[in-house]
C-alpha positions in Angstrom: 0.2 0.0 -0.1 2.8 2.4 0.7 5.4 1.3 -1.7 6.1 4.9 -2.9 8.5 5.6 -5.5 10.1 8.9 -6.7 8.9 8.4 -10.4 5.3 7.6 -9.5 5.2 10.6 -7.1 6.5 12.9 -9.5 4.3 11.5 -12.4 1.2 12.2 -10.1 2.6 15.6 -9.3 3.3 16.3 -13.2 -0.3 15.7 -14.1 -1.4 18.2 -11.2 1.0 20.6 -12.7 -0.3 20.2 -16.3 -3.7 20.9 -14.9 -2.2 24.2 -13.4 -0.4 25.0 -16.8 -3.7 24.7 -18.6 -5.1 27.0 -16.0 -2.4 29.7 -16.7 -3.0 29.2 -20.2 -6.6 30.2 -19.9 -6.2 33.1 -17.3 -5.1 36.7 -18.3 -4.9 38.3 -15.0 -3.7 37.0 -11.4 -2.6 38.3 -8.1 1.5 38.1 -7.4 0.5 36.1 -4.2 -1.8 33.5 -6.2 1.2 33.1 -8.8 3.6 32.5 -6.2 1.5 29.7 -4.9 1.5 28.0 -8.3 5.3 28.7 -8.9 6.2 27.5 -5.3 4.5 24.3 -6.2 6.4 23.8 -9.5 9.7 24.4 -7.9 8.8 22.2 -4.9 7.8 19.1 -7.0 9.4 19.5 -10.5 12.3 21.8 -10.3 13.8 20.1 -7.0 13.4 16.8 -8.1 16.8 15.8 -6.9 15.6 16.6 -3.2 12.8 13.8 -3.7 15.5 11.5 -5.2 17.7 11.9 -2.0 14.5 11.7 0.2 13.0 8.4 -1.4 16.6 6.8 -1.4 17.0 7.4 2.4 13.5 6.4 3.4 11.3 3.4 3.3 7.4 3.7 3.6 6.2 0.9 5.6 3.0 2.6 7.2 0.9 5.8 7.5 3.5 7.3 9.8 5.9 7.3 7.0 3.5 8.7 4.4 2.6 11.7 6.9 6.2 12.3 7.5 6.8 12.6 3.6 3.9 15.1 3.5 5.2 17.0 6.3 8.7 17.3 4.6 7.0 18.2 1.5 5.2 21.1 3.1 8.6 22.1 4.5 10.1 22.5 0.9 6.9 24.1 -0.7 6.6 26.6 2.2 10.3 27.4 1.8 10.0 28.2 -1.8 6.9 30.3 -1.1 9.0 32.1 1.5 11.6 33.0 -1.1 9.3 34.1 -3.7 7.2 36.2 -1.4 10.4 38.4 -0.9 10.0 39.7 -4.4 6.3 39.9 -4.7 6.3 43.7 -5.8 5.3 45.4 -8.9 8.0 45.5 -11.6 10.1 43.1 -9.4 8.1 39.8 -9.3 8.3 38.9 -13.0 12.0 39.6 -13.5 12.8 37.8 -10.4 10.9 34.6 -11.5 12.3 34.8 -14.8 15.9 34.9 -13.3 15.0 31.9 -10.9 13.8 30.0 -13.8 16.7 30.5 -16.2 19.1 29.5 -13.3 17.2 26.4 -12.3 16.4 25.1 -15.7 19.9 23.9 -16.7 20.8 23.3 -13.1 17.9 20.7 -13.0 19.5 18.9 -15.8 23.1 19.0 -14.5 21.7 17.8 -11.0 19.5 15.1 -12.0 21.5 14.0 -14.9 25.2 14.1 -13.9 24.6 14.3 -10.2 26.1 17.8 -10.1 26.1 19.6 -6.6 26.2 23.4 -6.8 28.7 24.4 -4.0 31.4 27.1 -4.3 33.9 25.0 -5.8 31.8 23.6 -8.5 30.6 27.2 -9.5 33.9 28.2 -9.8 34.8 25.5 -12.1 31.7 26.5 -14.5 32.7 30.2 -14.4 36.0 29.3 -15.6 34.9 26.9 -18.3 35.9 28.1 -21.7 33.7 28.1 -24.8 34.9 24.9 -26.3 34.2 23.0 -23.0 30.8 24.7 -22.6 29.7 23.8 -26.1 30.5 20.1 -25.1 27.9 20.1 -22.5 25.1 21.2 -24.7 22.9 18.4 -25.7 19.3 17.6 -26.7 18.1 16.7 -23.2 19.6 20.0 -21.7 17.9 21.7 -24.6 14.6 20.0 -23.8 15.1 20.8 -20.1 15.7 24.6 -20.8 12.5 24.6 -23.0 10.3 22.8 -20.9 11.5 24.2 -17.5 12.6 27.5 -18.7 11.2 28.9 -21.7 7.6 27.6 -21.5 7.1 28.8 -17.9 8.6 32.0 -18.7 6.3 32.6 -21.6 3.4 31.6 -19.4 4.3 34.2 -16.7 5.3 36.9 -19.1 1.8 36.9 -20.8 0.1 37.5 -17.3 -1.2 40.7 -16.0 0.0 40.7 -12.2 -2.1 42.5 -9.5 -0.3 44.0 -6.7 -1.0 46.5 -3.7 0.7 49.7 -3.3 4.3 49.4 -2.1 3.7 50.0 1.7 0.7 47.5 1.9 2.4 45.0 -0.4 5.5 44.9 1.9 3.3 44.3 5.0 1.7 41.5 3.1 4.8 40.0 1.9 6.2 40.2 5.6 3.0 38.2 6.8 3.3 35.8 4.3 7.0 35.2 4.8 6.4 34.8 8.8 3.6 32.6 8.3 5.5 30.3 5.9 8.2 29.9 8.2 6.0 29.3 11.3 3.8 26.7 9.4 7.0 24.9 8.1 8.3 24.6 11.8 4.6 23.6 13.2 3.9 21.0 10.6 7.3 19.4 10.8 7.5 19.4 14.7 5.9 16.0 15.1 8.6 14.5 12.8 11.4 16.4 14.2 13.7 13.3 15.0 13.1 11.6 11.7 13.8 15.0 9.6 16.5 16.3 11.7 18.6 13.3 11.3 17.8 12.9 7.7 18.9 16.8 7.2 22.0 16.3 9.2 23.3 13.1 7.6 22.7 14.6 4.1 23.0 18.1 4.8 25.7 19.0 2.2 23.9 17.2 -0.8 20.7 18.8 0.2 21.9 22.2 0.6 23.8 22.0 -2.7 20.8 20.6 -4.7 18.1 23.0 -3.7 16.9 25.1 -6.4 17.4 28.0 -7.1 19.0 28.6 -3.9 21.9 26.6 -4.0 23.5 28.0 -7.3 22.7 31.6 -6.1 24.4 31.1 -3.0 27.4 29.5 -4.8 27.4 32.2 -7.2 27.5 35.0 -4.5 30.3 33.3 -2.7 32.6 33.3 -6.0 31.7 37.0 -6.6 32.6 37.9 -3.0 35.8 36.0 -3.2 36.8 37.8 -6.6 36.1 41.1 -4.9 38.4 40.3 -2.0 41.0 39.2 -4.7 40.9 42.5 -6.6 43.5 44.6 -5.1 45.9 41.9 -3.8 49.5 42.4 -4.4 51.5 39.0 -4.9 54.2 38.2 -2.4 57.5 36.6 -3.0 57.8 33.7 -1.0 61.5 33.7 -0.2 63.6 36.6 -1.7 66.9 34.5 -0.8 65.9 31.6 -3.1 68.6 30.5 -5.6 70.0 27.5 -7.6 72.6 25.6 -5.9 74.2 24.3 -9.2 73.6 26.9 -12.0 74.5 26.3 -15.5 78.1 28.1 -16.2 81.2 27.5 -18.0 80.0 24.1 -19.5 80.4 21.9 -16.4 77.8 19.9 -17.2 75.0 19.2 -19.7 71.8 21.6 -19.7 68.9 20.1 -18.0 65.2 20.1 -19.0 62.4 19.3 -16.7 59.1 18.5 -18.7 56.0 18.5 -16.6 53.0 16.9 -18.2 49.8 18.1 -16.3 47.0 15.6 -17.2 43.3 16.5 -17.3 40.8 14.3 -15.6 42.8 11.0 -15.6 42.1 8.3 -12.9 44.4 6.0 -11.6 42.5 2.6 -12.0 42.3 3.3 -15.8 45.7 4.6 -16.2 47.1 1.6 -14.4 44.9 -0.6 -16.9 42.8 -1.8 -14.1 39.4 -0.6 -15.3 36.8 -2.5 -17.0 37.6 -3.6 -20.5 41.1 -2.8 -20.5 42.3 -6.3 -19.7 43.7 -6.9 -23.1 45.9 -3.9 -23.3 49.5 -4.8 -23.1 51.6 -2.6 -20.4 54.4 -1.0 -22.1 54.7 2.5 -20.6 55.1 1.6 -16.9 57.8 -1.0 -17.4 60.0 1.6 -19.0 63.6 1.8 -17.8 64.1 4.9 -15.5 60.3 5.3 -14.8 58.7 5.1 -11.5 55.0 4.8 -11.1 53.4 6.3 -8.0 50.1 4.1 -7.6 48.9 5.7 -4.3 48.6 9.4 -5.5 45.8 11.9 -4.5 44.9 15.3 -5.7 44.2 18.5 -4.0 40.6 18.8 -5.4 38.0 17.3 -7.6 38.4 20.2 -10.4 41.1 21.9 -12.5 40.1 25.5 -11.0 41.3 24.2 -7.6 43.7 21.5 -8.1 46.2 23.4 -10.6 46.6 26.4 -8.2 46.8 24.4 -5.1 49.4 22.0 -6.4 51.6 24.9 -7.3 51.1 26.5 -3.9 53.2 25.4 -0.9 50.3 25.4 1.4 48.8 21.8 0.9 45.0 20.8 0.5 44.1 21.1 4.1 45.4 24.9 3.9 45.1 26.2 0.7 42.3 28.9 -0.1 41.8 30.2 -3.5 43.2 33.7 -2.7 46.7 32.2 -2.2 47.1 32.1 -5.9 47.0 35.6 -6.0 48.6 36.4 -2.6 51.7 34.5 -2.8 54.4 33.5 -5.6 53.7 30.0 -6.8 56.3 27.2 -7.5 56.5 28.0 -11.3 57.1 31.7 -10.7 59.8 30.9 -8.1 61.7 28.6 -10.5 61.8 31.3 -13.1 63.0 33.8 -10.6 66.0 32.0 -9.6 67.1 31.5 -13.2 65.4 28.8 -14.8 63.8 29.5 -18.4 60.2 28.4 -17.6 57.8 27.9 -20.5 53.9 27.1 -20.1 52.0 25.6 -23.1 48.2 25.3 -22.7 45.9 23.0 -24.4 43.2 22.8 -21.7 40.8 25.5 -20.3 43.6 27.9 -18.8 46.4 27.8 -16.3 44.0 29.1 -13.8 46.5 32.1 -13.0 49.4 29.9 -12.5 51.1 30.9 -15.7 50.4 34.6 -16.0 54.1 35.6 -15.4 55.7 33.0 -17.4 56.5 32.4 -21.0 53.5 31.1 -22.6 54.2 29.2 -25.9 51.7 29.0 -28.9 51.4 26.4 -31.4 52.9 27.5 -34.8 50.8 27.3 -37.9 52.0 23.9 -39.1 51.2 22.4 -35.7 47.8 24.2 -35.6 47.0 22.6 -39.0 48.3 19.3 -38.2 46.7 18.6 -35.0 43.5 20.7 -35.3 40.2 19.1 -34.2 37.5 21.6 -34.9 38.1 24.5 -32.7 40.5 22.6 -30.4 43.7 20.5 -30.7 44.7 17.3 -29.9 47.2 16.8 -27.1 49.9 15.7 -29.6 50.4 19.4 -30.5 52.0 19.8 -27.0 54.8 17.2 -27.4 55.3 17.0 -31.3 59.0 17.9 -31.9 59.4 18.9 -28.4 63.2 18.0 -28.8 63.8 20.8 -31.4 61.8 23.3 -29.2 64.1 22.4 -26.1 67.2 23.0 -28.2 66.0 26.4 -29.4 68.4 27.9 -26.5 71.2 26.4 -24.2 69.6 26.8 -20.7 68.2 24.8 -18.0 64.5 24.5 -18.9 61.1 23.9 -17.4 58.4 23.1 -19.6 54.8 22.6 -18.3 52.5 21.3 -20.7 48.9 21.4 -19.8 46.9 18.6 -21.4 43.2 18.5 -22.4 43.3 14.8 -21.7 40.2 13.0 -20.5 38.0 16.3 -20.4 34.3 15.2 -20.5 31.7 14.9 -21.4 32.8 14.7 -25.1 35.6 12.0 -24.7 35.4 11.1 -28.3 36.6 14.5 -29.2 39.9 14.0 -27.3 41.3 11.3 -29.3 42.3 10.9 -32.9 40.1 8.2 -34.8 43.2 5.8 -35.4 43.7 5.8 -31.5 40.3 4.8 -30.4 41.3 1.2 -29.4 38.6 0.1 -27.2 35.2 -0.3 -28.9 32.3 0.0 -29.0 32.9 3.7 -27.7 30.4 6.4 -27.1 30.5 9.2 -29.9 28.2 11.7 -27.9 28.4 14.1 -25.3 25.0 13.2 -24.3 25.7 10.1 -22.1 21.7 9.0 -22.5 22.9 8.2 -26.1 25.3 5.6 -25.1 25.5 2.3 -23.1 27.5 2.2 -19.7 30.3 0.2 -21.4 30.3 2.7 -24.4 30.9 5.6 -22.1 33.8 4.0 -20.2 35.5 2.6 -23.3 35.2 6.3 -24.8 36.8 7.5 -21.6 39.6 4.8 -21.6 40.5 5.7 -25.1 41.5 9.1 -23.8 43.5 7.3 -21.3 45.3 5.2 -23.5 46.2 8.2 -25.9 47.6 10.0 -22.9 49.7 7.0 -22.0 50.9 6.9 -25.7 51.7 10.6 -25.6 53.9 10.1 -22.4 55.7 7.2 -24.0 56.5 9.4 -27.0 57.6 12.4 -24.9 59.9 10.0 -23.2 61.4 8.9 -26.9 61.6 12.5 -27.8 63.8 13.3 -24.7 66.0 10.2 -25.2 66.6 11.3 -28.7 68.5 14.4 -27.2 70.2 12.6 -24.3 73.7 13.4 -26.0 73.0 17.3 -25.2 70.3 17.4 -22.4 69.8 15.7 -19.2 66.2 15.1 -19.1 63.5 14.8 -16.3 59.8 14.0 -16.7 56.8 14.2 -14.5 53.3 13.3 -15.4 50.6 13.9 -12.9 46.6 14.4 -13.2 44.7 17.2 -11.8 41.8 14.9 -10.5 39.8 11.9 -11.7 36.6 11.3 -13.3 33.3 9.3 -12.5 31.7 7.6 -15.5 28.5 6.4 -14.2 29.7 4.6 -11.1 26.9 5.0 -8.3 25.0 7.3 -10.7 27.8 9.9 -10.8 29.4 11.5 -14.0 32.2 13.8 -14.5 33.9 15.4 -11.6 33.4 18.2 -9.1 31.9 16.5 -6.3 33.1 18.1 -2.9 36.3 16.3 -1.7 34.8 14.9 1.4 32.2 12.8 -0.4 34.0 12.5 -3.8 34.3 8.7 -4.8 37.9 7.3 -5.5 37.3 7.7 -9.3 37.5 11.4 -8.9 40.2 11.4 -6.2 42.8 8.6 -7.1 44.9 9.8 -9.8 48.1 8.7 -11.7 51.4 10.2 -11.1 54.9 9.1 -12.6 58.3 10.4 -13.2 61.0 9.3 -15.7 64.8 10.5 -15.9 67.3 9.8 -18.5 70.4 8.0 -17.5 72.5 11.3 -17.7 70.1 13.2 -15.5 70.1 10.3 -12.9 74.1 10.4 -12.9 74.5 14.1 -12.9 71.8 14.9 -10.3 72.7 11.7 -8.2 69.2 10.3 -8.5 68.6 6.8 -7.0 65.8 5.6 -9.0 65.6 2.4 -7.0 65.1 4.2 -3.9 62.2 5.9 -5.3 60.6 2.6 -6.5 60.5 1.4 -3.0 58.5 4.5 -2.2 56.0 4.1 -5.3 53.2 2.6 -3.3 53.4 5.2 -0.4 50.5 7.6 -0.3 51.4 10.9 -1.9 49.6 13.8 -3.0 49.6 17.1 -4.8 50.8 18.4 -1.5 54.2 16.9 -2.5 54.3 18.4 -6.0 56.0 21.9 -5.6 58.4 20.6 -2.6 59.8 17.7 -4.6 60.4 19.7 -7.7 62.3 22.1 -5.6 64.5 19.3 -4.6 65.1 17.9 -7.8 65.9 21.3 -9.4 68.3 22.0 -6.6 66.5 25.1 -5.5 67.6 26.2 -2.0 64.7 28.1 -0.3 63.2 28.2 3.3 59.7 27.3 1.7 60.9 23.8 0.9 59.6 21.3 3.2 61.6 17.9 3.2 58.8 16.0 4.8 56.6 16.9 1.7 59.3 15.7 -0.8 59.4 12.2 -2.2 62.9 12.8 -3.5 63.9 13.1 0.0 66.6 10.6 0.8 66.7 9.4 -3.0 69.1 12.1 -4.3 72.8 12.7 -3.3 72.2 16.5 -2.7 
């Protein structure tokens, strides 16, 4: 009798809302309060479908008491929506406010229900910093349908209505009474179920708070705007003015060194190590290469590029890092440049998130652009093709940061040339509903195999110039990716609740024989540490060590080369 399901409840509610829509089509004039009653119902039932998915997932319905608790919780959500909308119930304000709420909520509904996106501060920062190509990849037929049915249609219905309001003072009094009554009723109706609902909200607080529409994205956007305002007039501080290279390149006493850092995008460890579904037949060739150490227990600063890249170049560590540090303090790459290294950054992803603003930014030449163009993007091979010649363009100790597009979703199929799509069948759409679970995973893992190929090819390029340069390579991903596990897709879930697919990333280093000898690097020592738990917190400190930069900001305890180099 009480075997309630989310979909059945939503269908019943949808039928009721269709009757409401039919009513709105016929009516020409309505009071602002009455319109709010209708809009609050639509938001409580349909727009906040994710809230009900969470509720039904956490509750069973064995008797009448459970149904009454559900109705009480529904009244809470409904009255909360009505309270919010009542604040804007004024002439000339109500319509623009409802249009704004609708335009925010329609795409948010799609991302929340289709991709399990939570709208917290970090996720909104990631969306704000998404470039146009990445944004276009997110456009799909279901998103457009959501925008039309939950956005344009309701806006059209509201826009055609003539709204009746009182004068400003009387309307303010009416709105205040409505707001107070909503809050009081919400408390009174739910009081008998306080133990049940308080436990549910406490245990799911973050998920509920960052799924509630339109409040969650508005609050997250507000937090980001406040952060950007605070950062406006920050002057960057030098971390250690006495930092210096211990053995600069002078007088031909040694070969110049090149440090090539491949910054991966959205690679997860279980795929990179060929442990993911469907990768059993792939023969291991990369991780067995001489001079290569693979760190199998490596964890990122965050679950988004906007957080992870600045964090890993800071010296703070994940627990202490805040977004304003990127503008307050000199980062590791800037310090390397200040002490005498020739530091280059080449971008093929959505930007360096402020890390490379003071570095030499390399652009692809016309030949590369034509050869590796993929629509309005480039395949990652553009970063490493003929890298040896670029290194030899000047005789200096160099640091090259190459920021890959890697496995950025949802359009995985766009990241890989046709002849490199080894796993089939693979999804050829950015709309996951067009593909099976196997096709989505295969499309993602094709990007991983392509990245592995590029890492191996980069090593080949560095080996080809061993007579002239001592070479060091590091590859590390910024964060991982979900491809449908537990209903999650893409990345950006808050760290404390993110699945391992998003927080366990690949990292490796490779050093030429000449580098190992001249730098005194004991690769076997590193191999013994390869299963230790490391993270992005070690990234900058370890580079300072291997580059022989003496500085007070270096922390030996956050340095995986500690004990594995002779100086």
